[in-house]
N, C-alpha and C positions, 0 to 999 in steps of 0.2 A: 843389338838388333831389337827392332821395334817388336813390342809384344802384340799378339793378334788380338782383335777385338772379341769379347765374348759372344757366344752365340745366344739366341734368344732362350733356349733351354738352360744354358748355364746362368744366364741372368735370373731365370725364374727359380733355379735351384739355390742360388745365393740369396734372393729375397725370402724364400721359404725358410732357409736356414737361420737367417736373421730374425725373422718373425718368431720362430721357436724361442730364442734368447729373449726377446721382447716379452712374451708371454710366460716365461719361466720364472719371473720374480713377482712379488705382490705390490710392487711400487712402479711408478712411471720411470722411464729411463731416458737417457741422453744418447745423441749420435756418439760421443767420444766413448761412453762406456760400451756401447754395442760394437763400435770398431775393435777395441781391445778384446772383447770376448771372441769374436770372429777370428782375431789374429791368434789366439790361443789354440784355436781349432786348425790352424794351418792354412788359412785363406791366404792367397798369394798376394800380399800388400807389402811391398818392399820399401817404398820410398813416398815422398810428398805427393807425386804425381799420382801413383796409385792410390793414394788416400783421397785425392781430389776427385778421382774418377769415381771411386766408391761412394763419396758423399753426393756426387752429381747423379748417380744411378738412383739412390735412396731418395733424393729430392723429387726426381721424375716420377717415381713410383708413388710417392706420397701426394704429388700433384694430380696424378691421373687415376688414384684409387686402385692401382694395380695389385692384384693377388692380396687383397685384404688390406693394404697399406693405406694410411689416411693422413691428412695434414697433421692431425694430433697424435699420431702413433708414437712419435718422439717428443720429448719436452725441452725446453729452454729455460731452465730456472734463473739464468742470470738476465733475463729480460722479461720477467714475469710482471703482469699488471698488479699494483697494490690498489685494491678496491676501497679507497677511503670514501666514506659517505653513503655506502650501500648497506642498509640494515633493514629491520623489521619495518613493515608498513603500519602495524597497529599494535595493541596489547596482545590480541589473540595469537598473533603471529609470533611475538616477542616471547610470550610464555611458552610456545612450542619449541622455540630455538634456544631458550635459556639453559645455561650451563653453570654449574658450580665447581669452582676449582680451588682447592686449599693447596697451601704450600707443600711440596713433596719431600723437602729436606728436613723439615722440623723434627722428624724423628729418626733420621739416618745418622750413621757415625760420621759421615764425611760429606763435603760439598763437592760436587764434580762439575767440570766443564770440559768439553770436547772440542778441540781445535783441529781442523783437517785441512789438507792442501787443496783438494780438487773441489771446486763449486759444482761441477757437475753430479757429484755423489751425495748432494744434500738429501735427496729423498731416501737414499739407502740408509744414512745415518739417522735420519729422523725416524724411519721405520723401526729400527733396532735398538734406539735408545730414547724411548718415549718421554722420560722424565728428566732429561739431562740438557742443559743449555748447550747450543752448538754455534760454531762459527767457523765458515769456510773462509780460508785465506784467499784462494784463487790466484795463487803465486805470492810474490813479496808482498806482505800486509804493510800498509801505510803506518807512518809513525802515530798517527791518530788513532787508527783501529787498535794498535797495541796499547795505547793509553788508556782506551776505553775498556780494554781487557784488564788492565791493572786496576782502574777505579772501580770496576765492577766487582773484582775479587776482594778488593779492600772493604767494600761496602757489605758483601757477603759475610766476610769474616767477622765484621762488627755485628752483623745481625745473627749469625748462627754461633760464633765462638768455637768453631771446630775446624779440623784439618781440611785443607782445600787440595784436591788432586787435579791436576790439569793434563789431560790425556791427549796425546797427538798422534795423528795418523797421516801419512803422506806417501810420495813416491820414493822408491829406492834408486835414487841418483844423486849426483852431485848437487843439483839444484834443490832437490827436495831436502837434502840434508842441511844445506845452507839456510833454507828458509826456516827450518826448526831450529838449528843453532843459533841464528840472529835473533828469532822472536823469543827463545828462552833466554838469551842473554840480557836482552832490553826488559823484558817482563820482569825478571828476577831484580835486575837493577833498580827500576822503578818502584817495585813493590818494597824494596828496603827504604825507600824515601818515606813510607808511611809505617816504618818500624815492623813491617812483616818479614820474618825471617825464613830461610829455606826449611825450617823446622816446623813451620806452620803452613807451608804449602809447598808441594812436590810437583816437579815437571816431569812427566813420563813419556818416553817415545815407545808407542805401542806397535808400530809397523808402518810401512812395509820394511822388513830387514831382509839382508841377503840370505840370511839362514831360512827365513820363512819362504822366499822365493825358490830357494833350492829345494827345500823340503816339499814344496808343492810342484815342482817341475814346471815353473812358469817360463814361457818364452820371453826373451828379452825384448825391449822396445826396438823396432826395426831400424831406427835412426840412432840408437844409442846401445851399442853391444854391451851385455852384462848389466844393464840397467833395466829396472822394472817399475812399470805404472801400477798404482792402486786399482785402475780399472781393469787390469789383466786378470785380477781375482774373479773366480765365479761368485755367485752371490752366497753360497754356502760357506766358501773360503773366507770371504770378507766378514759374514755373520759370525763366524767361529773366532776370528780375530778380534772383532769388536767386543763381543760378548765376553770373552775369556779375560779380556783386559778391564772390563767394566766390573764384572762379577765381584772381585774382591773388596769393591768399595760401595756395593749397593746391595740393600736387603729387600728383595721384592715383596716379602711378606709385611714389611712396614708400609710399602706403598698401598697394600690392599686394606690396611686399616684405614688409611686416609680416604681411600676411595669410598669406603662404607659410610664415612662420615659426610662426604660430599652428596652421595646418593639420599642419604637420610634427610639431609637439609633441603635438598631440590625437591624431593616428595613433599615435604612440609610446606615449602613455598607455593607449590603448584596446587596443593589443596587450598590454601589460604587465598590464593589469587583466582582460582577457577570461577569463571563467570557462572552465576546463578541461573538456573533455568527459570524462565518466566512462566 
């Protein structure tokens, strides 16, 4: 039986409910994230056709500025412009934009890198893991991308001489597990080519696990029963899983020591370079 079309009031209610989610987090979000947040609330989206109708509805709202929706309300990190060549116009502007950043791992006990499956969640991970390198797989990573992880880890081990922790976050389904298992297998194998042993670096699966999904009462993917997407998590749930897994390997107080050094040098440079009044 064909589903009845939504009334104008129902469309407005859906747009308003979606906007509440958009405004509920301190970073920009993607359409995929928004879809899974609404799905957890019981919005009637059961198949790909429903999803297509949903995306079309939001597209029309963004094009027409309906009920506060704008073209930039949602983002697409996978197609972002890389603004090469765009910098300060002059010395005064350069000085205003000047930043000093020292290495944040020099006084930590571990070097950490985070690998995650969903490209759409880059903003979320960047927001909650300020000083940790990030790599979004976006599905099956290429051989080259996995090799770059290995050479990067080897270089950091030589630089720091401290244990490496690779934290992985992905979907709770067959494909997500396959991505993790294959990446781990290859990265461990190739690290051994450089005499890095598993005692010197550790691969840790942080979530999403079936136990986490059940404990949080997540709804399964509409097209994959008993399988769960990372985007199905609320921001607070995702934040908790991320921070809980990062915390054992990161000392925030040591970051503050480095940040004080950065601020001290920045102020010194600005005093030295500040244009003299005529």
